[in-house]
TORPA-805520 format. One record per atom (N, C-alpha, C): y, x, z. Coordinates in steps of 0.1 Angstrom, whole numbers. Layout:
PT      Y      X      Z
PT      Y      X      Z
...
This chain:
PT      Y      X      Z
PT    334    531   -770
PT    329    518   -766
PT    333    508   -777
PT    323    501   -781
PT    325    491   -792
PT    323    477   -786
PT    327    468   -794
PT    325    454   -789
PT    338    446   -791
PT    337    433   -789
PT    349    425   -791
PT    354    421   -777
PT    365    415   -777
PT    371    410   -764
PT    362    400   -758
PT    355    392   -766
PT    346    382   -761
PT    334    388   -753
PT    330    401   -756
PT    319    407   -750
PT    323    411   -735
PT    336    412   -732
PT    340    417   -719
PT    335    408   -708
PT    336    395   -710
PT    332    386   -699
PT    320    378   -701
PT    310    385   -707
PT    298    377   -711
PT    291    371   -698
PT    289    358   -699
PT    283    351   -688
PT    272    342   -694
PT    263    337   -685
PT    253    328   -690
PT    259    316   -696
PT    255    312   -707
PT    261    300   -713
PT    251    293   -722
PT    251    280   -722
PT    240    273   -729
PT    239    277   -744
PT    251    280   -750
PT    250    284   -764
PT    245    298   -766
PT    243    306   -755
PT    238    319   -757
PT    223    319   -758
PT    216    307   -759
PT    202    307   -761
PT    195    304   -747
PT    202    303   -737
PT    196    300   -724
PT    195    285   -720
PT    202    277   -728
PT    201    263   -725
PT    205    259   -711
PT    197    251   -705
PT    200    246   -692
PT    199    257   -681
PT    192    268   -684
PT    190    279   -675
PT    204    285   -672
PT    213    284   -681
PT    227    289   -678
PT    233    282   -666
PT    228    270   -663
PT    234    262   -652
PT    224    262   -640
PT    215    271   -639
PT    205    271   -628
PT    212    271   -614
PT    223    278   -612
PT    230    279   -600
PT    235    265   -596
PT    241    258   -606
PT    246    245   -603
PT    235    235   -600
PT    224    236   -607
PT    213    227   -604
PT    207    229   -590
PT    207    242   -586
PT    202    245   -572
PT    211    239   -562
PT    225    239   -565
PT    234    232   -555
PT    231    217   -554
PT    228    211   -565
PT    225    196   -565
PT    212    194   -558
PT    202    202   -561
PT    189    200   -555
PT    188    204   -540
PT    198    212   -536
PT    198    216   -522
PT    204    206   -513
PT    212    197   -518
PT    218    187   -509
PT    208    179   -501
PT    198    173   -507
PT    188    165   -499
PT    181    174   -489
PT    179    186   -492
PT    172    195   -483
PT    181    198   -471
PT    194    200   -474
PT    204    203   -463
PT    205    190   -454
PT    205    179   -460
PT    206    166   -452
PT    193    164   -443
PT    182    166   -450
PT    169    164   -443
PT    167    174   -432
PT    171    187   -435
PT    169    198   -426
PT    179    198   -414
PT    189    189   -415
PT    199    189   -404
PT    209    200   -404
PT    210    207   -416
PT    220    218   -417
PT    234    212   -417
PT    244    219   -414
PT    258    214   -414
PT    263    210   -428
PT    267    198   -429
PT    272    194   -442
PT    286    200   -445
PT    294    203   -435
PT    307    209   -437
PT    305    223   -444
PT    296    231   -439
PT    293    244   -445
PT    288    243   -459
PT    279    233   -461
PT    274    231   -475
PT    285    227   -484
PT    292    217   -480
PT    303    211   -489
PT    313    222   -492
PT    318    229   -483
PT    328    239   -486
PT    323    250   -494
PT    310    254   -492
PT    304    264   -501
PT    302    259   -515
PT    298    247   -516
PT    297    241   -530
PT    310    240   -537
PT    321    236   -530
PT    334    235   -536
PT    339    249   -540
PT    337    259   -531
PT    341    273   -534
PT    334    278   -546
PT    320    275   -547
PT    312    281   -558
PT    317    274   -571
PT    319    261   -571
PT    323    254   -583
PT    337    259   -587
PT    346    261   -578
PT    359    267   -582
PT    358    281   -588
PT    349    289   -582
PT    347    302   -587
PT    341    302   -601
PT    331    293   -603
PT    326    291   -617
PT    336    287   -627
PT    345    277   -623
PT    355    272   -632
PT    365    284   -635
PT    369    292   -625
PT    377    303   -628
PT    371    313   -638
PT    358    315   -637
PT    351    324   -646
PT    350    318   -660
PT    349    305   -661
PT    349    299   -675
PT    362    300   -681
PT    373    298   -674
PT    386    299   -679
PT    389    313   -683
PT    385    323   -675
PT    387    337   -679
PT    379    341   -691
PT    367    336   -692
PT    359    339   -703
PT    364    333   -716
PT    369    321   -715
PT    375    315   -727
PT    388    323   -732
PT    396    327   -722
PT    408    335   -725
PT    403    348   -732
PT    393    354   -726
PT    389    367   -732
PT    383    365   -746
PT    376    355   -748
PT    371    352   -762
PT    382    350   -772
PT    393    344   -768
PT    404    341   -777
PT    413    353   -779
PT    413    362   -769
PT    423    373   -769
PT    420    383   -781
PT    431    387   -787
PT    429    397   -797
PT    431    411   -791
PT    435    412   -779
PT    437    425   -772
PT    426    427   -762
PT    416    436   -765
PT    405    438   -756
PT    409    443   -742
PT    420    450   -741
PT    425    455   -728
PT    429    443   -719
PT    437    434   -725
PT    442    423   -718
PT    430    414   -714
PT    421    412   -723
PT    409    404   -720
PT    401    410   -708
PT    399    423   -708
PT    392    430   -698
PT    400    428   -684
PT    413    429   -685
PT    421    428   -672
PT    420    414   -667
PT    420    404   -676
PT    419    390   -671
PT    406    387   -665
PT    395    392   -671
PT    382    390   -666
PT    380    397   -652
PT    385    409   -651
PT    384    417   -638
PT    392    409   -628
PT    404    405   -631
PT    412    397   -621
PT    405    385   -617
PT    399    378   -626
PT    391    366   -623
PT    379    369   -614
PT    373    380   -617
PT    362    385   -608
PT    366    386   -594
PT    378    392   -592
PT    383    394   -578
PT    387    380   -572
PT    393    372   -581
PT    397    358   -576
PT    385    350   -572
PT    374    351   -580
PT    361    344   -577
PT    356    349   -563
PT    356    362   -561
PT    351    367   -549
PT    359    362   -537
PT    373    362   -538
PT    381    356   -528
PT    379    341   -525
PT    376    334   -536
PT    373    320   -534
PT    361    317   -525
PT    350    324   -528
PT    338    322   -521
PT    339    327   -506
PT    346    339   -505
PT    348    344   -491
PT    357    334   -483
PT    367    329   -489
PT    375    319   -483
PT    368    307   -479
PT    358    302   -487
PT    350    291   -484
PT    342    293   -471
PT    336    305   -470
PT    328    308   -458
PT    337    309   -446
PT    349    315   -447
PT    358    316   -436
PT    363    303   -431
PT    366    294   -440
PT    371    281   -437
PT    360    273   -431
PT    348    274   -436
PT    336    267   -430
PT    334    271   -416
PT    335    284   -413
PT    332    289   -399
PT    344    285   -390
PT    356    285   -395
PT    368    281   -387
PT    368    266   -384
PT    366    258   -394
PT    367    244   -392
PT    355    238   -385
PT    344    244   -387
PT    332    240   -380
PT    328    250   -369
PT    316    255   -370
PT    312    265   -361
PT    304    276   -368
PT    297    284   -361
PT    290    295   -367
PT    279    290   -377
PT    273    279   -373
PT    262    273   -382
PT    268    268   -395
PT    280    263   -395
PT    287    260   -408
PT    289    272   -417
PT    294    283   -410
PT    296    295   -418
PT    283    301   -423
PT    273    300   -415
PT    260    305   -419
PT    254    297   -431
PT    256    284   -430
PT    251    275   -441
PT    259    279   -454
PT    272    281   -453
PT    280    284   -464
PT    276    298   -470
PT    273    307   -462
PT    268    320   -467
PT    255    319   -474
PT    246    311   -469
PT    233    309   -475
PT    234    302   -488
PT    242    292   -489
PT    244    284   -501
PT    250    293   -512
PT    260    300   -509
PT    267    309   -518
PT    257    320   -523
PT    250    325   -513
PT    241    336   -516
PT    230    332   -526
PT    224    320   -524
PT    214    314   -533
PT    220    311   -547
PT    232    305   -547
PT    238    302   -560
PT    242    315   -567
PT    247    325   -560
PT    250    338   -567
PT    238    344   -572
PT    227    344   -565
PT    215    351   -569
PT    210    344   -582
PT    210    331   -583
PT    205    324   -595
PT    215    327   -606
PT    228    327   -604
PT    237    330   -614
PT    236    344   -620
PT    234    354   -610
PT    233    368   -614
PT    220    370   -622
PT    209    365   -618
PT    197    366   -625
PT    198    361   -639
PT    204    349   -640
PT    205    343   -654
PT    215    351   -662
PT    225    356   -656
PT    235    365   -664
PT    228    377   -670
PT    219    382   -662
PT    211    394   -668
PT    201    389   -678
PT    194    379   -676
PT    184    374   -686
PT    190    369   -698
PT    202    362   -697
PT    208    356   -709
PT    219    363   -715
PT    221    376   -711
PT    232    383   -717
PT    231    386   -732
PT    241    386   -739
PT    240    389   -753
PT    235    403   -756
PT    226    404   -765
PT    220    417   -769
PT    225    421   -782
PT    227    434   -785
PT    231    438   -798
PT    220    436   -808
PT    223    434   -820
PT    213    433   -830
PT    205    445   -831
PT    192    444   -835
PT    183    456   -835
PT    188    467   -845
PT    194    462   -856
PT    199    471   -866
PT    210    480   -861
PT    219    474   -853
PT    230    482   -847
PT    224    492   -837
PT    215    488   -829
PT    209    497   -819
PT    201    508   -826
PT    194    505   -837
PT    187    516   -844
PT    197    525   -851
PT    208    520   -856
PT    218    529   -862
PT    224    538   -851
PT    226    533   -839
PT    232    541   -829
PT    222    552   -825
PT    209    549   -824
PT    199    559   -821
PT    199    570   -831
PT    199    566   -844
PT    199    575   -855
PT    211    584   -855
PT    223    578   -852
PT    235    586   -851
PT    234    596   -839
PT    228    592   -828
PT    227    601   -817
PT    218    613   -820
PT    207    610   -828
PT    198    621   -832
PT    205    630   -841
PT    213    625   -851
PT    220    634   -860
PT    230    642   -853
PT    238    636   -843
PT    248    643   -835
PT    241    655   -827
PT    230    652   -821
PT    223    662   -813
PT    218    673   -822
PT    213    670   -834
PT    208    680   -843
PT    220    689   -848
PT    231    683   -851
PT    243    690   -855
PT    248    699   -844
PT    248    695   -832
PT    253    703   -821
PT    244    715   -818
PT    231    713   -819
PT    221    724   -816
PT    222    734   -828
PT    224    729   -840
PT    225    738   -852
PT    238    747   -851
PT    248    742   -845
PT    261    749   -844
PT    260    760   -834
PT    251    760   -825
PT    250    771   -815
PT    244    783   -820
């Protein structure tokens, strides 16, 4: 496995060539507020989901910055994985608190808001992920062909 510590926690980022699309999930949160108000959905559920999602995103940014600066790929990977679980707990906690402080409708609103934000974030993470240069990919393919030829010749 090759790569740098910075590759461990690759996330959508404006400098990765995605521009504003890296923040699509955050834009959807802002654009959803008027719809939530006009639709009569519970504001408590929306607010707690938004706070939970923003906290989760902030934790991801902190973990990614640490991973990018780390000289130890194992430590970088462990921090990113721990942050991943922390982010999961933050959004689950937001849903639970919304359902407990409000009612089932608040919890449902929180689930929907987080689900939409996560979907946007996940799609952008896939579309904007760093890709290896073509030369490196071609060299790996050539290396695999040579290895396969050497193995079949040894039999």
